[in-house]
Phi, psi and omega in degrees: 000130183284138176276146175290133179251124179263124183236132173274127183301132179291131176264156181244125177242158180067038181301331181300329178291322177293318180296314181295322180292316178300323178296316181297329183273354177269173178277165183301324183257018183304325182299328179294316178298315184295317181291322175299313183298318178299319180295318179297316181291340176274002177081022181293143173252349174220133179227134182221126176259137178182183175287158172273111196283337176296317178296326177296311185291320187267332184232355181068026180249130183259089183270141179294135178217140171230135181234145174219163179251038177288193186288343178076179180226141172275180186300318181294318180294322179298315181297318182289311187283323190265329183257022175233124180288122181091017178234098177237027181084008180212161183287150171270118182175276189304148182299336182266359182282160178273004171067335181078011182232353189300312182295325181289311184289337182267353180242319187300321183294349174238017177222062180303323181292328174153152166243112184264130179241125176241141183213146179231144175236172179300325182269358182223077181291339178289321177095165178232155185221135176226140187239105177271137180202181179252131178286116183296339182275317185257340183082000181278148174266147177178183182277133178288136176273121187247136177277125181274173182298333181272008175091356179276162179244127181216160175271330175248122184227170172284146179305140185223174180273112184257104183288329181299319183258003177065033184229130167266100186301334180286344182246024187272346184295133171291162186297331183281346178269091192260321187249293181230160179159180183220144177233137176237132181233133180257120184267353182079190182275336180241348184091357183246356181285152174273079189288350173282346182249324179212156178284162184300337178269013179085008178279108184273154173221158184298145176297334176268004188295326184292309180294320179296318180299312181294323179292337179264343184259316184270126183289303179229133173282130179310145189303324185263014185246136174244132179236129179235148174234125179274084184282127172278145187274347182211150175271354179281125186305320184293343181257002180271147175294143182263001178198163178292330177295316179294322182294325187258015177296157177283159179296333180295324180297327187269006180298122180078004181239171177293127184265103181251024185288168174263171163251105178275089190269135176270132178276128184246348179093162186293319183296318180298322178283343177280311183276329174040069181295145176086005179289134189285329187252010178192170181200168176289116184280317182199153177210155181194181182217137176238136179254120180285169183299329181274005179094353178294133178265131177250109180259137181228151181223134177237127181266146178237127180096195181285140175281149175293156181280078180281330183055229185269003183286345178192183176290117183275322184245192187295151176202161174238137182208159172268127180256118180221125177052045176068019176232147180264134179231158174051050182289130178241128182242350180287143185299336180295338181289342185268354184273000000 
């Protein structure tokens, strides 16, 4: 007969070291993948990356924001999933799992001031808000305790009007996010960085980098999902749109004037840019599949004629990659890889 074994649960200290290490071992754009993955797993049919426009209009700061119309989270779920390391609604374990830590480890180390998450559900149209940040005294990451209008202090609150950051969190939803969904905003290390253009530690990335990254990483965008990136055309402040209205004006409005519009680019995935149906000067010449002895499938595609001018928005020329769970890994583009 087995004896009962009493075990005291192991506690974890110094979580900030685990988060910082995981961040260093990830890629520069890992946060884009993690936030995309979270939106897909929440059942979103629309995902949009862009600046947070209230901050642009009131403070001239271009903060990174991603919004989706997934199922959203209520107050209890936000506290459990977001303020617990290793709790993303799924177990931490299997090699194929998303671990529940990806969005935190890929954003917090360059957003000491905070990563703000707002979410709405069908049963909570007012929404809930949680603010993750780094404690400047202890170096630990965690949820910011916010004083509500009634004088109480909580980590999860209703969205409110924040004068310091020039944002009314309750009015941040885009018009297409009508019932449920989630928004994530990166405030940088001081709250003044243009995190849609560069990371809080000064690590810059291309304005076209988000759509290009997803087009090179995600093999196929699910059939019922639309993903858009609000690409700014210049990193120069004087050439950037000062409001979403200015960014989305028609080309007729800008005739003879300074053109500060965006490119609202739709992400189509790597496969769509590979086969590129309907191209006038070329087409997919042949494709096939070989199954190796260990069961691995080798899929190949050969193009005939001129390739479309994809440029840096996706893989323009030949490449070899490992395809796993609808994502491309270990991409090789040098011709020596094909021999």
